[in-house]
Structures are given as C-alpha cells and as structure tokens.
C-alpha positions, 0 to 999 in steps of 0.5 A, spaced: 185 567 082 192 566 079 194 568 072 198 563 069 202 564 062 201 559 057 207 559 054 211 558 060 206 555 065 209 560 070 203 563 075 203 569 079 203 569 086 197 573 089 203 576 094 205 580 087 199 583 086 198 585 094 205 588 094 203 592 087 197 595 090 201 597 096 206 601 092 200 604 087 195 605 092 198 605 099 204 609 097 207 605 102 213 602 098 218 605 093 219 599 089 218 591 088 223 586 086 220 580 083 223 573 081 222 566 080 221 561 086 226 555 086 222 551 081 221 556 076 213 555 077 211 561 080 213 569 080 214 571 087 216 578 091 223 578 093 223 584 096 219 590 098 223 597 099 221 602 104 218 609 102 225 612 104 229 608 099 233 611 093 234 609 086 241 607 088 238 602 093 234 600 087 240 599 083 244 595 088 238 590 089 239 588 081 243 582 081 249 583 077 248 576 074 241 574 075 234 576 072 229 580 075 223 584 074 221 590 078 216 596 079 219 602 081 215 609 083 219 614 079 218 621 081 221 627 077 219 634 076 217 637 069 220 643 066 215 647 069 216 645 076 210 640 077 212 634 080 210 627 077 210 620 078 210 614 074 210 607 076 215 604 071 216 596 070 223 593 069 225 587 066 232 586 068 236 581 064 244 582 065 248 580 059 252 575 065 246 571 067 245 564 064 241 563 057 236 559 060 234 564 065 234 569 060 229 565 056 225 563 062 224 570 065 223 573 058 217 568 056 214 569 063 214 576 063 207 577 060 204 573 066 207 578 071 206 585 066 199 583 064 197 583 072 200 589 074 194 594 071 197 602 071 204 601 069 206 607 065 213 606 062 217 600 061 224 599 061 229 593 059 236 593 062 241 588 060 247 592 064 247 598 069 248 603 064 241 602 061 237 603 068 241 609 070 237 614 073 238 619 067 236 614 062 230 612 065 228 619 067 229 621 060 224 615 058 219 616 063 218 624 062 217 624 055 211 626 053 209 630 059 
C-alpha cells in the first residue's frame, strides 16, 4: 500500500520504507537521500550510503540548488560519555532552488515524513550553515 499525500497527490515508493527499515533496524546504512521522480508523482530513494559514510559525505550529497529529503542516523555522545543515536529527518530546500520545486517539496513532505515511524528529530535547511554538524548536534542532543 502506498501512502499518498492528498494535497500534492504524491505517493511514497515502497523502496523508501524498505531503505528506512535497513537504516533503522538493520543498521546497514548511515543515511538515505530522497527525491521526487521525473514527473513529480512519487517520492523515491536517490541514494543509500554505506555505514562507513561520514557527515561530510552526507552534506556533499545535498545539492546546492535542488530540494531533497534525507534521513540520517546521527550518533553523538552525552556529557556523561554515553553514546546515543537519533534518526533525524532533513528537509533540504536551498535558497537557490526553484520556487515551484520548493513548493512541491514542501507540500509533499508529510507523505514521506508520516510513513517513517521512529524519527527522533527534524531539521529544516535552506543553506549549509543550518545543517552544519554542530548545529544539528545541538538540536538532536537537547533533552537527553
């Protein structure tokens, strides 16, 4: 069964959920980049990264002038030294992307976001400073 967002009519390809389960349960991948297919009717997986990928690799996969969504398994250490991991959802909508694309990605986000159960944090980014490691670390580590 495909989740379809009523406002945009965009559906979520089942491969998106399979990749998410690999990240969440299988711990086989570090992050997933999602995008829209060519005719803007379906959300698809653009890239699944190896577990060895770094946050810099992730940032390099966010295009400068195109919108994307992503899920990143963000690891950090608490002040007491305990390790934590938070699955973080990213909405990437750079200032340089086309207005029509920004609107379509914004209206389609909920279809994807709602289908991904277990997201612990959400980050909106319009430029690289907003998704810089330290800024994201600050957001995901609050309250723990």
